N, C-alpha and C positions, 0 to 999 in steps of 0.2 A: 503493500499500499505505500509506503515512503517512496518506490518508485514511480508509483501510480500520480503522488502528488506532483513530482516534479515533471511528469510528462505533462498534468493538467497544465501547469505553468508555462509550459513552451507552447502549448497550443493557444492558449489564452493569449500571449505575447505575439502569434502569429496573425490571429483574428484582430489583435488591436494594431498590428501594421498593416492592416487593410481598412479598418473601420473603427473609428475613436469612441463609437457609441457605447453607454452603457445599459442595456438591456435591463427591462424588468418581466417580461413575458417569453418564455421559451415555449416553441411549439414544433411537435414530431407531427410531420404530415404523412399518413399512412396511403394503402394503395386506392387510386384514382383521386386522392384530395390533393395532389400537388398543385393543382391551379389556385390554391389560396395563395399560394405565394404571389400568384398575379397582383393580389389585392396588396402587397405590402410594397410601399413606394421603397424601394432599394435601394440603399445607399452604398452596399458592396454585396456582391455575389461570389462565394468564395469556392472554387469546386473542393471536393474532400481532400483530391490528391495533393491538393496543396497545404493541407494541414497537418502537422506531426501528428501520428498516432493515430489516425481516424481512419478505419476501414474504407474501403470502397461498396459502393451498391450494385449489386448484379442482378436484381430484380425488374423484370419490365414495369414501366409504371413510375420508377423511384430516378429522380433525376441525380442524386447524388452530389448535392450544393448546399452550401450554408447562404441562407438569404439574411440580410442584417439590413434594418431598416425601420420605418414609421409605418405602424397598423393601427388605424384610428387614434392616430396620434399617440400614441405608446410606442416606445421604444423596444423592439422585437427582434429574436433570431431564431429562424426557422430551419429544422432541418427538410431540405427537400428531398424525401427518400431516405428511409431508414435500414438498420441491419437485421439481419435475423440469424439465428442459432445454425437454422439449415444450409445458411450458406458458409458453413464452418467457423464461425467467429466464436470467442468465446463469450459469455454474458458479460464479463467484462470488458471486453471490447465492445459490443454490442450497445453498453451504456456509458462507455468512454463521453460520448457528446452531451450528455447530460450533466455530467459533471464539468464539462466546461461551460456550460449555459451557466451554471451554477456560479461559477467562480466568475464569469463575466457580470453577475449580478442579478441574474435571474433569481424570483422570488414565485415564479407560478410558472407551472408547467402543465401543458395542455397538449394531450395525446389522442389520435385518433387512428384508425384501422377497420379495415373490411373485415367481418366475421360470417361464419356460418349459423343461422337462426336454430336454435333448439325448442324455445319455448313455442308451441303450436298457436298461440294467441299472436305471434309476429308474423309479418310478410315480408317478402323482398323487397328490398329499397327502403325500410324503416331504419329510422335512426334512433339507436339506443344509448341513453345516458347510463354509462358504467357506474352503478352503486358501489360493488363490491368484485372481487378478484379470486380466482383459484389459479395457484402455480401448479401445474401439473408437469412443467418443463424438466423435472427431475435434476434441476440445479438451482442454483442462487447467486447473483451478481457481487455478492457480499461474502462469501466465503473464500479464508484467507485471513491473514492478518489484518486488525482495523488500525486507519489511521484516524484518530478524533479529530484532526484538523478537516475530515470531511464528516463525518458523522459519527454519532454512537455506536458501539459494538450489538447493542440489541435495540434495533428500534422498533419502537410499537406500530403496530400494523391493524390495530381493530379501525381504524376510519382511514384508508388508504386513499382514498377521494375526500376532498375537504368538503364540511357539511355548508359553508358558506357558498363555496362554488357549486357545488350543485344545486341550490336553493337560487343563485343567480342565472345559471342554466336554463331551470325550468323558466323563470321570468321572461328572459330573452328570447325564448323557442315562443312562448306565450305571443309576446309581441311581434316575432316575425310568422307569425303564424304556421308555426311547423311543429308538429305531432312528435313528442318523444316518447318512446319505450324507455322502461328504466329496468337495469336488471343487474345481474354478474358475469361477468366476463373470466372464462377458463381459457387459459394459455398452455398449449402443447406445442412441441417442437415443430412437427412437421418434416418433410415438408409434404407428404402423403396428406389427403384427404382422410377422413376416420372412417372406421369400418360401421356398419350399423351397429353390431354392439358395444362400439367405443360410443356412438352417438347417444344409445340408450342408456349407458352409463354415466356419461356425461349431464344428461339430464336428471337422470335419478339424484346426483349428489348436488344437484342445486343450480346447475350451469346455465344461463340462457342461453348465451351464445359462445361460439368456442372460436379462436384463433391462435395465430403462431407469434405473437409479440406483445408490447404493449407492458404487461407484468414484469420483466426487469425494469424497464426503465422507470416505471412508477415507486418500484421498491429502493432502486437509487434516489429518485427523487425525495420521497418521503426520509430515507437516509440521511441526505442534504440538507432537510428541514424546508422544502419546496412544498407549497400546497398545488395539489393535483387534479387534474379534473381529464375525463375520457370519454370518448364517444365511440361507438360501433356502428357503422354502415351493415344491416343485415343485407348481404349480396346472396344467399342461397340459404333455401331453408334444407336444414336437416335432420328430417324425421324421419327416424326409421322404419316405418310403418308406408312411406311415403317416396322414398329415395329414388332419386335419378343421378345420372353423371353429371358432372360439369367441370367445366375448364376453366383455367386460370384467366383467360380471355375474356369467359362470361362475367367472372367476378369483378372484373377491372371494369366491363361496361355499366354493369348495374351501380357500382360506386361513383360512376363518373355521371350517372344520370340523379343521384341523389346528391352530389357535391353541390350545386347552388345552395341547398336547403342548411346544409352543415354550414358552408362559407359565409351566410347571414348571420346565422346565430353564433358563430365563434367570432366574428368582427364585434358583434354587438358586445357580448361577454367582454371581450378585451376593450371596448370603448368605456364601458363600466367600472372595470377595474381602478380601484383606488392610486 
């Protein structure tokens, strides 16, 4: 962790060499949601390859750059493209950009993803406000020696998603006339989609949607003292008794179709942050 602290400082210095801003909000843009970056009045756009210790995005729909600038009159830094365990990265590598966001000054972390719907009351294209999460990735980004400069050894996860931000999100969605589901996100490693038996198991343990990201970033956000807020776009329904094959391309298309609604909600949330 001491080595990680030094790596974070090196990456922060690289960002500051390109952008003097001090962001208060960090945003992780998930599958099909990269266009939210277009709403940011970019003052610097930095490819991940120009930032020390940043992995590279390898998944379709993930641009692979850090967008720094203004959104709704707030200074923000956004990951246009995230990383996943199935790409071969460790959870420490995946969450490194969140550490950098925190070190740059971000106190709020907003994450988004595409997810499979497990709750039969949901429908393809729904947006779910993540109220809780289940880590089924078989790993944790905090494993290893703890550096107290980055966070406490045993962070409390009774409320991984900030209660005040959840209330703000619900109000902003009402103002935007966007219907939000609310529920539990389960994270698995992927990259294969789940079997019927696995979907049945996930639903039985209380999951409303399932995906392959987000949980590591939120764990590290909480570890660093950030207030976290998360959204899932339900890109396909994963009902064991009514299951049909789906492709990644189809998932991306559904996410893009729902994108405008989520963009409006997130922009209004950022605008109303203190």
